[in-house]
C-alpha positions in Angstrom: 79.9 86.6 71.7 77.0 87.8 73.1 77.7 87.7 76.4 80.9 89.8 75.7 78.3 92.5 73.4 76.0 92.4 76.4 79.4 93.7 79.0 80.3 96.2 76.9 76.7 97.3 76.1 76.4 97.5 79.8 79.5 99.6 80.7 77.8 102.2 77.9 74.8 102.1 79.8 76.6 102.7 83.1 78.7 105.8 81.4 75.9 107.3 80.1 74.1 107.4 83.8 77.2 108.8 85.6 78.1 111.2 82.6 74.2 112.4 83.5 74.1 111.6 87.3 77.5 111.8 88.8 79.4 115.6 89.5 82.6 114.6 89.2 82.3 112.3 86.1 80.3 115.1 84.7 83.0 117.7 85.0 86.0 115.5 83.2 87.5 116.0 79.9 89.9 115.3 77.6 92.8 116.8 79.9 91.4 115.7 83.4 91.3 112.2 82.6 94.8 112.6 80.4 97.0 111.8 83.5 94.5 109.1 84.9 95.1 107.2 82.1 98.7 107.2 81.8 98.4 105.7 85.8 96.2 103.2 84.9 98.1 102.1 81.4 101.8 101.8 84.2 99.0 99.9 86.5 98.4 97.2 83.5 101.6 97.2 83.0 103.0 96.4 86.1 100.4 94.0 86.8 101.7 92.3 83.4 105.2 92.1 84.4 103.9 90.3 87.7 102.1 88.2 85.9 99.2 89.0 87.9 96.0 87.9 85.8 93.4 89.2 88.6 95.6 92.8 88.2 95.4 92.6 84.7 91.9 92.0 84.6 91.1 94.9 86.8 93.6 97.0 85.3 91.8 95.8 81.7 88.6 97.1 82.8 89.8 100.3 84.5 91.5 101.4 80.8 88.1 100.3 79.4 86.3 102.7 80.9 88.7 105.3 80.1 88.3 104.4 76.3 84.6 104.8 76.6 84.7 108.1 78.8 86.8 109.5 76.1 84.5 108.5 73.7 81.5 110.1 75.4 82.7 113.4 75.9 83.5 113.2 72.0 80.2 112.5 71.5 78.6 115.2 73.7 80.9 117.2 71.0 79.5 115.7 68.2 82.9 114.8 67.0 82.5 111.4 67.2 81.2 108.1 69.3 82.2 105.1 70.4 80.9 103.1 66.8 83.0 105.2 65.1 86.6 104.6 67.3 85.5 100.7 66.5 84.9 101.3 63.2 88.0 103.2 62.6 90.5 100.5 64.0 88.6 97.6 62.5 89.1 99.1 58.9 92.4 100.2 59.6 93.3 96.4 60.4 91.9 94.9 57.8 93.6 97.2 55.3 97.0 97.3 57.1 96.0 92.8 57.0 96.3 92.1 53.6 97.6 88.9 53.9 94.6 88.1 55.4 91.9 90.2 54.2 93.9 90.3 50.5 96.0 87.9 48.2 99.1 89.1 49.6 101.6 86.5 50.7 104.3 86.7 53.7 106.3 84.5 55.0 106.7 85.6 58.6 105.8 88.2 60.9 108.7 90.1 59.8 107.1 90.6 56.2 104.0 91.7 58.2 105.7 94.2 60.3 107.6 95.4 57.1 104.4 95.7 55.3 102.6 97.5 57.7 105.4 99.8 57.7 105.0 100.5 53.6 101.3 100.8 54.0 101.3 103.5 56.6 103.7 105.6 54.0 101.0 104.9 51.2 98.7 106.2 53.9 100.3 109.4 53.7 102.8 109.1 56.6 105.8 111.4 56.1 108.0 108.9 58.0 108.3 106.0 59.1 109.4 107.1 62.8 105.9 109.1 62.1 103.9 106.5 64.3 106.4 107.0 67.8 104.9 109.2 70.1 106.8 112.1 71.1 105.6 111.6 74.7 107.2 107.7 75.6 109.7 107.2 78.0 112.8 107.6 76.1 113.7 103.8 76.5 110.9 102.8 74.6 111.2 105.5 72.2 114.4 104.2 71.1 113.5 100.9 71.0 110.3 101.6 68.6 112.6 104.1 66.8 114.7 101.4 66.2 112.1 98.6 65.1 110.6 100.5 62.7 113.3 101.9 60.6 114.4 98.4 60.5 111.4 97.6 58.1 113.2 99.9 55.4 116.5 98.0 55.8 118.6 100.4 58.5 119.8 97.7 60.4 122.8 95.9 61.7 123.5 92.8 60.1 124.0 90.7 63.0 124.8 91.0 67.2 128.6 91.1 66.9 128.5 94.3 64.4 125.9 96.1 67.3 128.0 95.3 70.4 131.3 96.5 68.3 129.0 99.6 68.6 128.4 99.3 71.9 132.6 99.0 72.9 132.5 102.1 70.5 130.2 104.2 72.1 131.8 103.1 75.7 135.7 104.2 74.3 134.2 107.5 73.5 132.2 108.4 76.6 135.6 107.2 78.5 137.5 109.2 76.7 135.0 112.6 77.4 135.4 111.6 80.7 139.0 111.3 80.8 139.4 115.1 80.0 137.5 118.6 80.6 133.8 118.3 78.6 130.9 120.5 78.8 128.0 118.5 80.7 126.5 118.4 77.4 129.1 116.3 76.0 128.9 114.0 78.7 125.1 113.8 78.6 125.2 112.9 75.0 128.2 110.3 74.9 126.2 108.6 77.7 122.9 108.4 75.8 125.0 106.7 72.5 125.9 104.2 74.8 122.1 103.8 76.2 121.3 104.0 72.6 123.6 101.6 71.5 122.9 98.8 74.4 119.1 99.3 73.8 119.9 98.3 70.1 122.3 95.6 71.3 119.1 94.1 73.7 116.6 94.3 70.4 119.2 92.0 68.7 119.0 89.3 71.5 115.7 89.2 71.8 115.5 91.3 75.2 113.2 94.1 76.0 115.5 96.4 77.6 111.9 98.6 79.0 110.9 95.1 80.8 114.3 94.3 81.8 115.1 97.3 83.6 111.9 97.4 85.4 112.5 94.0 86.8 115.4 95.1 87.9 114.1 98.2 89.6 111.4 95.6 91.0 114.6 93.3 92.1 116.2 96.1 94.1 113.0 97.4 95.7 112.3 94.0 97.2 116.5 93.8 98.5 116.1 97.5 99.5 113.0 97.2 101.3 114.5 93.6 102.8 117.4 96.0 104.5 115.1 98.1 105.6 113.1 95.9 107.6 116.1 93.9 109.0 118.6 96.4 109.8 119.4 96.4 113.4 119.2 100.4 113.8 118.7 103.6 111.5 120.5 103.1 107.9 121.9 106.6 108.1 124.2 104.6 111.0 125.2 101.6 109.4 128.2 101.8 107.4 128.1 100.4 103.8 129.8 97.1 104.8 127.0 96.4 106.7 124.2 97.5 104.3 126.1 95.1 101.9 125.9 92.3 103.9 121.9 92.3 104.1 122.3 92.9 100.7 123.5 89.5 100.1 121.3 87.9 102.8 118.8 89.6 101.0 119.5 87.7 97.6 119.4 84.4 99.7 116.3 84.9 101.8 113.9 86.6 98.7 115.3 83.7 96.5 113.4 80.8 99.3 110.0 79.6 98.7 107.6 80.6 100.6 106.6 77.9 102.9 
């Protein structure tokens, strides 16, 4: 524990020095750091998907720097400091874990999540969806909203029912596509299909954002293989020729490195 405290204290001291002495660090504000923080968060997410422990370690450090940076700016504005932020999350964790710090009994993690949402409502949250940021990527937001409404019983009973809903939404999309329709109507029906598929993914224990990103990464590796092994410019090749390289990529990229 002492080693961890010393490391955190060292970061706080460095942040103080940079804020005083470095022209770039002195210039930063909440607004200028925001996009950089989002970028660092995605870099951490990528390292996690790749199970790159060295990358995770590095990106965690980068994000920790950002958290300390925001707290330092707030301290300069006499709004709060890092201790206030840390104590606030500590108090929140204690309050929302009465099964650890109180006499509440829970059977499993699902009861923990239900209690969590109920406690948030008791704290003055107007809706169980209040904690879902509007700025989240749409797929992540859909998944989180479905998770949260589940905690108050707004949930299908089984995966079969959810799949029936997927098929229903697919039929409605096909009906719209088979007849003249406004672009907004097609977009809405397509969105319904995606939303129901995300719900189905949740029921079968699949994180749709992670699943899609893994496919993105796989597609990128295979297409880059085509670019590397193409005998001529891709624009001069036929789809059949590129597809043959795609099939070869599927084989070669599965082989272990020698």
